[in-house]
C-alpha positions in Angstrom: -5.2 1.6 -14.2 -7.2 4.6 -13.0 -6.3 7.2 -10.4 -8.4 7.4 -7.3 -8.6 10.9 -6.0 -11.5 10.1 -3.6 -9.2 9.1 -0.8 -9.4 11.4 2.2 -6.0 13.1 1.4 -6.6 13.1 -2.4 -8.4 15.3 -4.9 -10.4 14.7 -8.0 -13.2 12.3 -8.9 -13.7 9.0 -7.1 -13.1 6.0 -9.4 -13.4 2.3 -9.1 -10.8 0.7 -6.7 -8.0 -1.4 -8.3 -8.5 -5.2 -7.7 -5.8 -7.1 -5.9 -5.5 -10.7 -7.0 -5.7 -13.2 -4.1 -3.1 -15.9 -4.6 -3.4 -18.9 -5.2 -7.1 -18.5 -6.0 -6.4 -16.0 -8.8 -3.2 -15.5 -10.8 -2.2 -11.8 -10.9 -2.0 -10.1 -14.3 0.2 -7.1 -15.3 -1.7 -3.8 -15.6 0.4 -0.9 -17.0 3.6 -2.5 -15.8 2.1 -3.1 -12.3 1.5 -6.5 -10.6 -0.7 -6.5 -7.4 -0.7 -9.6 -5.2 -2.7 -10.4 -2.1 -1.9 -13.3 0.3 -3.6 -14.7 3.3 -1.3 -16.4 5.8 -1.9 -18.9 8.6 -3.0 -17.1 11.7 0.1 -16.3 13.9 2.5 -16.2 10.9 5.4 -13.9 11.8 6.2 -10.9 9.6 9.5 -12.4 8.6 7.7 -15.6 7.5 5.1 -13.5 5.6 7.9 -11.6 3.8 9.6 -14.9 2.8 6.3 -16.3 1.4 5.6 -13.1 -0.5 9.1 -13.2 -2.0 8.7 -16.9 -3.0 5.3 -16.3 -4.7 6.5 -13.2 -6.5 9.6 -15.0 -7.9 7.4 -17.8 -9.0 4.9 -15.4 -10.7 7.6 -13.2 -12.4 9.4 -16.2 -14.0 12.3 -13.9 -15.1 15.7 -15.5 -15.3 18.1 -13.6 -13.0 15.2 -11.9 -11.1 15.9 -11.5 -7.4 14.1 -10.0 -4.4 15.5 -8.9 -1.1 12.2 -8.6 0.9 13.7 -8.6 4.4 15.1 -5.1 4.3 15.7 -3.4 7.7 13.1 -1.3 9.4 12.3 1.8 7.3 14.0 0.4 4.2 12.1 -0.6 1.1 12.4 -4.2 -0.2 14.6 -4.4 -3.3 13.8 -6.1 -6.6 16.1 -6.8 -9.5 14.3 -7.5 -12.8 16.7 -7.9 -15.8 15.7 -5.4 -18.5 13.9 -3.2 -16.0 16.6 -1.3 -14.0 14.1 1.0 -12.4 11.7 -1.7 -11.1 10.2 -1.0 -7.7 8.7 -3.3 -5.0 6.5 -2.5 -2.0 5.1 -4.9 0.5 2.6 -4.3 3.4 1.3 -6.6 6.1 -1.6 -6.4 8.5 -2.4 -9.4 10.7 -2.5 -12.5 8.5 -2.8 -10.6 5.2 0.0 -9.2 2.9 -0.2 -7.2 -0.3 2.7 -6.7 -2.6 3.1 -4.3 -5.6 5.7 -4.6 -8.3 6.2 -1.7 -10.7 8.4 -2.3 -13.7 8.9 1.3 -14.5 9.8 3.0 -11.2 9.1 3.3 -7.5 5.8 2.1 -6.0 4.3 2.3 -2.6 1.5 0.1 -1.1 -0.1 -0.1 2.3 -2.9 -2.2 3.8 -4.7 -1.8 7.1 -7.6 -3.5 8.9 -10.6 -1.2 9.5 -10.9 -0.8 13.3 -11.6 1.9 15.8 -8.5 4.0 16.7 -8.8 5.3 20.2 -6.8 8.5 19.7 -7.8 9.1 16.0 -8.0 12.8 16.5 -4.4 13.1 17.8 -3.0 10.7 15.3 -4.7 12.4 12.4 -3.5 15.8 13.6 0.1 14.6 13.9 0.4 12.5 10.8 -2.5 13.0 8.4 -2.8 16.8 8.3 -5.6 19.3 8.8 -7.6 18.5 5.7 -8.0 14.8 6.7 -8.6 15.7 10.3 -11.5 18.0 9.2 -13.0 15.2 7.1 -12.7 12.8 10.0 -14.3 15.2 12.5 -17.2 15.7 10.1 -17.8 12.0 9.6 -20.1 9.9 11.9 -18.6 7.2 14.0 -19.6 4.4 11.6 -17.7 6.1 8.7 -14.7 7.3 10.7 -12.8 4.0 11.2 -12.9 3.3 7.4 -12.0 6.9 6.5 -9.1 6.9 9.0 -7.7 3.6 7.7 -8.0 4.8 4.0 -6.2 8.1 4.8 -3.5 6.3 6.8 -2.9 3.9 3.9 -2.7 6.7 1.4 -0.1 8.5 3.5 2.0 5.4 4.1 1.9 4.5 0.4 3.0 7.9 -0.7 5.9 7.9 1.7 7.0 4.4 0.6 6.8 5.4 -3.1 9.1 8.4 -2.3 11.5 6.3 -0.2 10.6 8.2 3.0 9.9 7.0 6.5 6.9 8.0 8.6 7.1 11.5 9.9 4.8 14.1 11.3 2.6 15.8 8.8 3.6 19.1 7.2 2.8 20.5 3.8 6.4 19.5 2.7 6.0 16.0 4.0 3.3 15.0 1.6 5.2 13.7 -1.4 3.4 14.0 -4.8 2.1 10.8 -6.2 -0.8 9.3 -8.1 -2.9 7.4 -5.5 -5.3 4.6 -6.1 -7.5 2.7 -3.7 -7.2 -1.1 -3.6 -10.2 -3.5 -3.8 -9.4 -5.9 -0.9 -11.3 -8.5 1.1 -13.9 -7.3 3.6 -12.5 -5.5 6.6 -9.3 -4.3 4.9 -8.5 -1.1 3.0 -5.4 -0.3 1.1 -3.7 2.3 -1.2 -1.2 2.2 -4.1 1.0 5.1 -4.9 2.9 5.7 -8.1 5.2 8.5 -9.2 3.5 11.5 -10.8 
């Protein structure tokens, strides 16, 4: 699995995005101890129902006796996964509209975030408050056609990093950007996403 430093908040060379397997059309495969799963839901599916479906599919795919998932954690709390033989296993789930993505990491924490690409009315203020000056400068330099996608990518990277570190969303500061290896996800058209792993 390759690091993607080309996200707006990242550094280093831009590499190919990591594919997310869309269930049930494709069965996800483990890559370096990581399983990535994408699910489309019936329009109007509630977030709780989406979480339940993600949990059921993951348990079916993992096929590990004694494996359990608590995917309906409270607001700001990461879902929990217990995989016998992998005491440090981590799970992260993200939803946008009728789409969910889940990441299981057998060897430690993980963060994942997905977002539909769309215009954000107050992109400048949101970027200033939550994404930091470097990302804001890149967004200001982009044309309108590029900006929505760049904003969504930067937001997903920020959220994925925070989830991986077990932190809730807070205003940006140099100390609020936890270190992580960040990868872009290859998702269906109109969506962007990021995966964060411990350094």
